[in-house]
N, C-alpha and C positions, 0 to 999 in steps of 0.2 A: 504494500500500500504506500502510495506517495501522494501526499496532499498538496494542494496549491499553497503558495505563499501569499503575502499581502504587500502592497505598496503603502508606505507610511511616510510621514514627514516628522523630522525631529523637532520637538518643542523646546527641550532643554533638560536640565537635571534638577533633582530635588531629593529629599529624603522622606521615606515612609517608615512607619513603625509596625512591627509585627505584634502578635498577641502577648509576647513576653516583654514588650517595651524596648526591644533592640532596634536601633536605627539602621536602615538599609539605604545606601545610595542608589537611586534609580534614575533611568533615562525615560522621559515621557515621549511616547510616539503616538501621533494622531493618525487614525485610519482615514478620517475625512470622508470624501466621496468616492473611495475606491470601489470600482464597479467592474464586473465581468463584461467585456465588450466583444468577445468572440471566443471561438474554440478552434483548435487544430485537431484534425482527425487522422487516423492511420490510413484510411482509404485515399484521402485527398492530399495530405501533407507528408505522410510517412512517419508521423509521430503524434502523440496525444499531448495537448497542452491547453491551459486556460490563458486567454489574453486579457490582461487587466489594464484598466486606465485610471488615472487619478488627476484631479484638478482640471475640471472642465474649462475649455478654452474656446475662443472664437477661431473659425477656420482661417482667418487672415493672419493669425498669430502663430500658426504651426506650419511645418513643411507641407508642401503641396501633396506629396505621396501619402502622407498620413491623413490629410483632409479628404482625399479621394477614397482611400480605404475605408474611412469612417462613414462616408456617404454611401458607399456600396453596401456596407454592412448594416446600414440603417441605424447607426448609433451616433451619439454626440462625439465631437472630437475632444481629445484629452491631451494635456500637456505632456504627461508621462505615460508611456505605454510599455508594458513588460510582459513577456511570456513566462509562464511557469509550467514545466513539464510535469505531468501527473499520470497516475495509473487510470485505467478505464473506469474504475468505480469512484473516482474523485473528480469527474468532469462536472463543472458547475454551469447551469444554463445561462445563456447570454441575458444581460439585463439585471442580474442579481446584484444587489447592493451588499457589499461585504461588511462584516461587523468585527469589532475587537474580540468578541467571544469566539471567533474562529480559532483562537488560541485559549489555552486553559491555564489558570494560575498553578504554578509549580512545574510546568513542563519546561523543556529547554529548547531554545531557538538559535538559529544562526542569522546574523544580520550582516548586510553588505551595503556600503555607502562610499561616496567619494570623500577622502580625508581632506582636512584643511590644507590649503596651499601655504607653504612657508617661504616660497621664493628661492633664490639661489643661495645656498648655504655651504660653508666649508666642511671639510671632512670630520672635524671634531664634533660639530653639532649633528651632521648628517649621519655619520657612521660611528660616532663615539670613539674616535681616535684619541690617543693620549697626548699628542703634540710633542714638541721637542723640549729639550732642557731649558731652564730659565737662564742658565749661564754656560760656562765652559766653551766659550767661543761662538755660541749661537747669537746671531745678530739679526734682529728684525724678521725672524722666521719662526717664531715660537709656536704658531698655530698651523704651519704648513705641513704637508704630508710627506715631504722628503722625496727621495728618488722613486720613480715609477717604472723605469725601463729595465731591461735585462742586460746581459753582457753581449758579446758578439753574436751569440745565438740565443733566442730568436731575433734579437736586435729590435724589438718593438714592445709596446705596451700591450699586454694580453687583454682580451675582451673581458669585461666584467670587473675590471680593477676598480676598487672603491676610491672615488675621487670626489671633489667638490662638484656641485650641480644642483639641479632643481630638486627641491624636497617637498614632499606632500603632493596634494592634488592628484591622487591615484586611487584606484579602486581597492578598498580594504574590506576583508571579511573577518568577522570575529565570531568564533564558534562557541557553542555551549553556554549561552547566557540564559539565566533563569527568569521566567516570567513571574514577577512578584504579584501582579494582579491586573485586572482589566476593569474598565469603566464603560459599560455599554451605553449609558445615557449620554456621555460626551464622546464616545467612540475612541477611547484612549487605551493604550497598552503601556504598562509599567514594567520595564526590563531592568533587572539588577545589573549594575556596572555601567561602564562607559561604552558609548556607541560612536564610531568614527563620524566625522563630518561636523560642519557648523550648524547652528540652529536654522531650521528651514530646509535642510538638505533632505532629498528623497532617500529613504532607507527601505531596503527590501528585507522582509522578515519571513523566514520559513522554518519548518520543523528541523531540529538539529539532526544531522545525518549520522552522527556518532553516538546518539543516545536512543535507547529504546523508549518509544512513546506509547502510552496506553490511555484509553478512554477519551479519545479526541473525536470531535464531531466530524462525521464523514457524510458528504464531502465538505460541508461547512455548516455553520449555525445561521439559520435564516430567520429574519425578523418577522414576527407575526403581524399581519395586517391590522391597521387601526380599526377598520370596520368590524373585524371579528372581536376585538377588545370591547368596542362599544356595544356590540350585540350581547356579549357575555355579561357586561356590566348591567345592561338593561334587564337581562334575564334574572340576574341575581337580585336586583333591587325591586323587581316586580312583587307587589303584595300577593300573598297567598289567598285564594278565594275560599270563603267559609262555606 
């Protein structure tokens, strides 16, 4: 069984307390308007997946191929579109609005996002180099990396050498973060620990692949229609005939 993940946005960090009064640092993720906008099938595409969209946008604000694809599928265009490969029993119908309760408190998840960009950084900050000595003839090169080349052979700098350069602004995946709790009313997920990226970054959340998960909603938890709630409420409040 392989369930779909969710597209969320990072709100920020805070602390929550468990029943024993212990504080837990958590990252708040908003599910928002994450919706299933399509499906991939084995017959047509060669694989099975749910296509999710988040943050509804105007057609003029997204790429033309995405706008055309949304129009052909009969759905609204979204700013962020992601595919999650799933098993046959975890296909979610198109148009389903996803909820934070797709995940369960206590389970483990993997999160993926674009990390904060730190710009061009030296090797000490970027790769934790120790730097050179503070004295003994070292002059104005205390934070440099030293020699990078080889001798006569191969006579070049090998690929992958740790040097100064662009730091951050790359896709980072953090595995096995615990879901502290969920809030369906506000559509929020509280994940223990830090999640990569700045506030407002899109974060992909999926079931942890290295942990065995039990008692998860398959394929997802669907919100009950308001009309049904109203009907049930009216039925309960109706006076009993004598």
